[in-house]
Z-matrix of the N, CA and C atoms (Angstrom, degrees):
N
C 1 1.457
C 2 1.517 1 106.98
N 3 1.340 2 117.45 1 129.71
C 4 1.443 3 122.91 2 -177.79
C 5 1.544 4 111.13 3 -75.90
N 6 1.279 5 115.35 4 139.86
C 7 1.478 6 120.23 5 175.89
C 8 1.478 7 112.39 6 -78.99
N 9 1.306 8 118.71 7 143.68
C 10 1.430 9 123.54 8 176.80
C 11 1.539 10 109.54 9 -73.37
N 12 1.321 11 116.23 10 131.92
C 13 1.443 12 120.10 11 177.93
C 14 1.523 13 110.19 12 -62.87
N 15 1.341 14 116.95 13 143.43
C 16 1.419 15 122.61 14 178.01
C 17 1.536 16 108.26 15 -99.10
N 18 1.302 17 116.93 16 124.65
C 19 1.460 18 122.93 17 -178.94
C 20 1.567 19 108.13 18 -107.67
N 21 1.297 20 118.20 19 153.04
C 22 1.485 21 121.16 20 177.32
C 23 1.524 22 110.98 21 -53.17
N 24 1.339 23 117.03 22 -38.54
C 25 1.445 24 118.70 23 -179.02
C 26 1.503 25 114.19 24 -65.87
N 27 1.343 26 116.82 25 -21.48
C 28 1.465 27 122.45 26 178.06
C 29 1.534 28 108.68 27 -68.65
N 30 1.315 29 118.28 28 -27.36
C 31 1.456 30 122.42 29 -175.30
C 32 1.495 31 110.92 30 -102.55
N 33 1.334 32 120.69 31 -2.34
C 34 1.494 33 123.16 32 -179.61
C 35 1.535 34 109.78 33 -74.31
N 36 1.336 35 115.44 34 155.93
C 37 1.447 36 120.68 35 178.51
C 38 1.525 37 107.34 36 -63.10
N 39 1.306 38 116.54 37 145.13
C 40 1.481 39 121.76 38 178.98
C 41 1.534 40 105.32 39 -122.19
N 42 1.356 41 114.01 40 146.98
C 43 1.452 42 119.55 41 -177.88
C 44 1.524 43 107.72 42 -147.26
N 45 1.333 44 115.69 43 121.33
C 46 1.446 45 120.37 44 176.95
C 47 1.548 46 108.97 45 -78.31
N 48 1.319 47 116.69 46 139.63
C 49 1.473 48 120.86 47 -174.49
C 50 1.503 49 110.26 48 -138.07
N 51 1.343 50 116.81 49 138.20
C 52 1.448 51 121.21 50 173.42
C 53 1.553 52 106.27 51 -99.68
N 54 1.329 53 114.49 52 129.31
C 55 1.476 54 119.57 53 178.39
C 56 1.508 55 111.04 54 -107.32
N 57 1.343 56 117.28 55 146.74
C 58 1.461 57 120.11 56 173.31
C 59 1.541 58 110.56 57 -61.88
N 60 1.293 59 117.14 58 156.13
C 61 1.460 60 122.33 59 178.69
C 62 1.537 61 108.12 60 -52.45
N 63 1.340 62 114.91 61 132.92
C 64 1.438 63 121.22 62 174.10
C 65 1.516 64 113.89 63 88.48
N 66 1.313 65 119.80 64 -17.30
C 67 1.468 66 120.99 65 -177.47
C 68 1.498 67 113.28 66 -69.36
N 69 1.314 68 116.35 67 -37.41
C 70 1.470 69 119.64 68 178.23
C 71 1.545 70 110.90 69 -59.01
N 72 1.315 71 115.64 70 -42.06
C 73 1.482 72 119.91 71 178.71
C 74 1.550 73 110.75 72 -64.97
N 75 1.336 74 116.45 73 -39.35
C 76 1.440 75 120.72 74 179.43
C 77 1.514 76 111.17 75 -65.19
N 78 1.357 77 115.77 76 -41.09
C 79 1.458 78 119.47 77 177.97
C 80 1.522 79 110.92 78 -66.03
N 81 1.337 80 114.98 79 -40.73
C 82 1.485 81 119.80 80 179.11
C 83 1.502 82 110.17 81 -60.85
N 84 1.324 83 117.64 82 -46.04
C 85 1.453 84 122.12 83 -179.42
C 86 1.536 85 111.44 84 -63.48
N 87 1.318 86 116.65 85 -42.88
C 88 1.488 87 120.58 86 178.37
C 89 1.484 88 110.64 87 -64.80
N 90 1.319 89 117.88 88 -41.87
C 91 1.467 90 122.18 89 179.06
C 92 1.524 91 109.80 90 -60.17
N 93 1.351 92 117.38 91 -47.24
C 94 1.447 93 120.77 92 179.81
C 95 1.528 94 111.51 93 -61.91
N 96 1.291 95 118.10 94 -41.88
C 97 1.485 96 122.90 95 179.57
C 98 1.518 97 110.23 96 -63.25
N 99 1.345 98 118.19 97 -33.69
C 100 1.451 99 122.23 98 -175.54
C 101 1.561 100 111.34 99 -98.02
N 102 1.314 101 115.68 100 4.76
C 103 1.486 102 120.45 101 177.79
C 104 1.529 103 112.28 102 64.49
N 105 1.288 104 117.80 103 36.31
C 106 1.479 105 122.25 104 -179.80
C 107 1.516 106 109.90 105 -124.74
N 108 1.319 107 115.45 106 164.26
C 109 1.465 108 120.43 107 171.16
C 110 1.530 109 106.71 108 -76.49
N 111 1.303 110 115.22 109 162.86
C 112 1.485 111 118.60 110 177.99
C 113 1.525 112 110.51 111 -60.10
N 114 1.317 113 117.64 112 -42.19
C 115 1.470 114 121.66 113 -179.95
C 116 1.507 115 108.81 114 -61.47
N 117 1.323 116 121.19 115 -45.89
C 118 1.444 117 123.35 116 178.06
C 119 1.531 118 112.53 117 -62.77
N 120 1.274 119 115.70 118 -37.81
C 121 1.519 120 119.93 119 178.45
C 122 1.529 121 108.84 120 -63.98
N 123 1.349 122 116.36 121 -45.86
C 124 1.491 123 119.45 122 -178.48
C 125 1.530 124 108.73 123 -64.01
N 126 1.341 125 118.00 124 -46.54
C 127 1.448 126 121.72 125 -177.41
C 128 1.541 127 111.26 126 -61.93
N 129 1.338 128 115.05 127 -44.43
C 130 1.476 129 120.34 128 178.77
C 131 1.532 130 110.56 129 -59.61
N 132 1.329 131 117.14 130 -46.37
C 133 1.461 132 119.03 131 -179.49
C 134 1.515 133 112.90 132 -68.43
N 135 1.318 134 118.56 133 -35.46
C 136 1.448 135 119.36 134 175.76
C 137 1.528 136 111.67 135 -66.68
N 138 1.321 137 116.65 136 -42.22
C 139 1.493 138 121.43 137 177.59
C 140 1.524 139 108.14 138 -61.69
N 141 1.286 140 118.56 139 -44.85
C 142 1.426 141 120.44 140 -178.42
C 143 1.523 142 112.60 141 -63.53
N 144 1.320 143 117.59 142 -42.82
C 145 1.465 144 119.62 143 178.34
C 146 1.515 145 111.14 144 -68.25
N 147 1.313 146 119.31 145 -34.92
C 148 1.444 147 119.92 146 -179.82
C 149 1.545 148 112.64 147 -75.61
N 150 1.330 149 115.70 148 -22.13
C 151 1.434 150 117.95 149 177.42
C 152 1.518 151 115.06 150 -84.00
N 153 1.345 152 117.55 151 -11.98
C 154 1.461 153 119.79 152 177.76
C 155 1.549 154 111.84 153 -59.75
N 156 1.293 155 114.04 154 150.27
C 157 1.458 156 118.68 155 -177.90
C 158 1.569 157 111.16 156 -80.69
N 159 1.329 158 115.76 157 -25.45
C 160 1.465 159 120.29 158 -178.75
C 161 1.501 160 109.74 159 -111.88
N 162 1.318 161 116.73 160 154.77
C 163 1.440 162 121.01 161 175.24
C 164 1.533 163 107.89 162 -87.06
N 165 1.344 164 114.78 163 83.26
C 166 1.467 165 119.78 164 179.60
C 167 1.543 166 112.13 165 -74.30
N 168 1.346 167 115.68 166 -11.61
C 169 1.442 168 119.34 167 -179.71
C 170 1.512 169 111.74 168 -70.52
N 171 1.341 170 116.64 169 -10.88
C 172 1.494 171 118.76 170 -179.41
C 173 1.513 172 110.21 171 -82.24
N 174 1.311 173 119.37 172 -8.06
C 175 1.444 174 122.64 173 178.20
C 176 1.490 175 111.38 174 -92.25
N 177 1.336 176 116.04 175 141.18
C 178 1.459 177 119.15 176 173.52
C 179 1.507 178 105.33 177 -96.23
N 180 1.330 179 114.68 178 104.63
C 181 1.467 180 120.06 179 -174.50
C 182 1.501 181 114.67 180 -103.86
N 183 1.311 182 117.09 181 27.33
C 184 1.442 183 120.67 182 177.45
C 185 1.531 184 110.44 183 -83.19
N 186 1.292 185 115.47 184 128.02
C 187 1.460 186 120.18 185 -177.51
C 188 1.492 187 112.01 186 -90.71
N 189 1.319 188 118.11 187 132.96
C 190 1.426 189 124.56 188 179.82
C 191 1.514 190 107.65 189 -113.20
N 192 1.310 191 117.46 190 107.71
C 193 1.441 192 120.31 191 -177.61
C 194 1.519 193 114.16 192 -63.03
N 195 1.323 194 116.45 193 -21.42
C 196 1.455 195 121.11 194 -179.89
C 197 1.528 196 111.06 195 -87.67
N 198 1.343 197 117.94 196 -4.65
C 199 1.424 198 122.03 197 -178.39
C 200 1.518 199 108.94 198 -128.20
N 201 1.366 200 118.06 199 81.74
C 202 1.441 201 119.20 200 -175.14
C 203 1.506 202 113.57 201 -63.64
N 204 1.334 203 119.25 202 -27.21
C 205 1.468 204 121.05 203 179.43
C 206 1.538 205 108.01 204 -69.40
N 207 1.316 206 118.18 205 -38.59
C 208 1.447 207 120.92 206 178.20
C 209 1.519 208 110.74 207 -66.78
N 210 1.336 209 115.62 208 -37.17
C 211 1.465 210 120.80 209 178.29
C 212 1.526 211 109.63 210 -62.95
N 213 1.327 212 115.34 211 -47.04
C 214 1.474 213 119.95 212 179.89
C 215 1.519 214 112.87 213 -61.46
N 216 1.307 215 115.16 214 -42.50
C 217 1.477 216 122.96 215 178.94
C 218 1.550 217 109.74 216 -61.32
N 219 1.315 218 115.62 217 -45.37
C 220 1.507 219 119.85 218 179.42
C 221 1.516 220 108.87 219 -67.79
N 222 1.318 221 120.69 220 -38.68
C 223 1.453 222 122.02 221 178.32
C 224 1.533 223 111.37 222 -63.02
N 225 1.313 224 115.82 223 -41.15
C 226 1.469 225 120.97 224 176.74
C 227 1.498 226 109.09 225 -62.63
N 228 1.286 227 120.29 226 -41.93
C 229 1.479 228 123.42 227 177.65
C 230 1.501 229 111.12 228 -60.12
N 231 1.350 230 115.56 229 -43.61
C 232 1.501 231 118.55 230 179.04
C 233 1.507 232 110.59 231 -62.73
N 234 1.322 233 118.16 232 -45.41
C 235 1.456 234 122.43 233 -178.61
C 236 1.527 235 109.63 234 -62.67
N 237 1.304 236 117.26 235 -46.46
C 238 1.462 237 120.77 236 179.89
C 239 1.534 238 112.46 237 -61.74
N 240 1.333 239 114.97 238 -41.73
C 241 1.434 240 120.41 239 -179.70
C 242 1.545 241 108.99 240 -65.69
N 243 1.331 242 116.61 241 -43.41
C 244 1.452 243 120.37 242 177.15
C 245 1.540 244 112.10 243 -59.68
N 246 1.361 245 115.33 244 -41.90
C 247 1.499 246 120.20 245 178.57
C 248 1.495 247 108.99 246 -61.51
N 249 1.319 248 118.98 247 -41.73
C 250 1.488 249 121.12 248 -177.89
C 251 1.505 250 108.38 249 -66.50
N 252 1.347 251 117.66 250 -41.57
C 253 1.488 252 120.16 251 -179.73
C 254 1.553 253 109.82 252 -62.19
N 255 1.279 254 116.86 253 -42.10
C 256 1.469 255 121.53 254 -178.60
C 257 1.507 256 108.32 255 -66.26
N 258 1.367 257 118.14 256 -45.21
C 259 1.439 258 120.20 257 179.06
C 260 1.519 259 112.02 258 -58.66
N 261 1.299 260 116.15 259 -44.91
C 262 1.484 261 120.36 260 -178.27
C 263 1.518 262 110.02 261 -66.93
N 264 1.328 263 117.95 262 -40.53
C 265 1.473 264 120.06 263 178.32
C 266 1.509 265 110.60 264 -62.89
N 267 1.331 266 118.28 265 -40.11
C 268 1.466 267 121.90 266 178.71
C 269 1.524 268 110.07 267 -64.61
N 270 1.342 269 115.84 268 -43.78
C 271 1.499 270 118.80 269 178.54
C 272 1.503 271 110.19 270 -60.77
N 273 1.364 272 118.19 271 -45.10
C 274 1.465 273 121.43 272 177.91
C 275 1.531 274 110.45 273 -59.95
N 276 1.314 275 118.22 274 -42.94
C 277 1.444 276 120.81 275 179.19
C 278 1.543 277 112.23 276 -62.67
N 279 1.338 278 115.87 277 -41.47
C 280 1.470 279 120.02 278 178.40
C 281 1.551 280 108.99 279 -62.80
N 282 1.344 281 116.75 280 -42.97
C 283 1.462 282 118.93 281 179.75
C 284 1.512 283 111.61 282 -61.81
N 285 1.341 284 117.79 283 -41.27
C 286 1.468 285 122.06 284 177.54
C 287 1.527 286 111.38 285 -63.37
N 288 1.337 287 116.23 286 -40.79
C 289 1.443 288 119.94 287 -178.76
C 290 1.550 289 111.48 288 -69.97
N 291 1.303 290 118.35 289 -26.70
C 292 1.465 291 120.36 290 179.15
C 293 1.513 292 113.93 291 -78.33
N 294 1.326 293 117.10 292 -14.90
C 295 1.471 294 122.20 293 -179.81
C 296 1.495 295 112.13 294 -76.72
């Protein structure tokens, strides 16, 4: 009887996850657009969010077309967060250049 080949993914951590309605399809579409598997898309996005310097997950960035004030407030949060990220990245680059 032939032995089943062991692949690195067979030994990787596994985690069961419940997704909100429609999210699986969104992940599938994004993965196809980026030429990745769904698993790779999820891992890439998790790594990206964990590597960010700021906790942007604390912002509610859902846009409500019927609430222009909420849209403007969210857009300002995005811009301010981006400015902070750029400032921190520049500070880190200066520190590296000084070494």
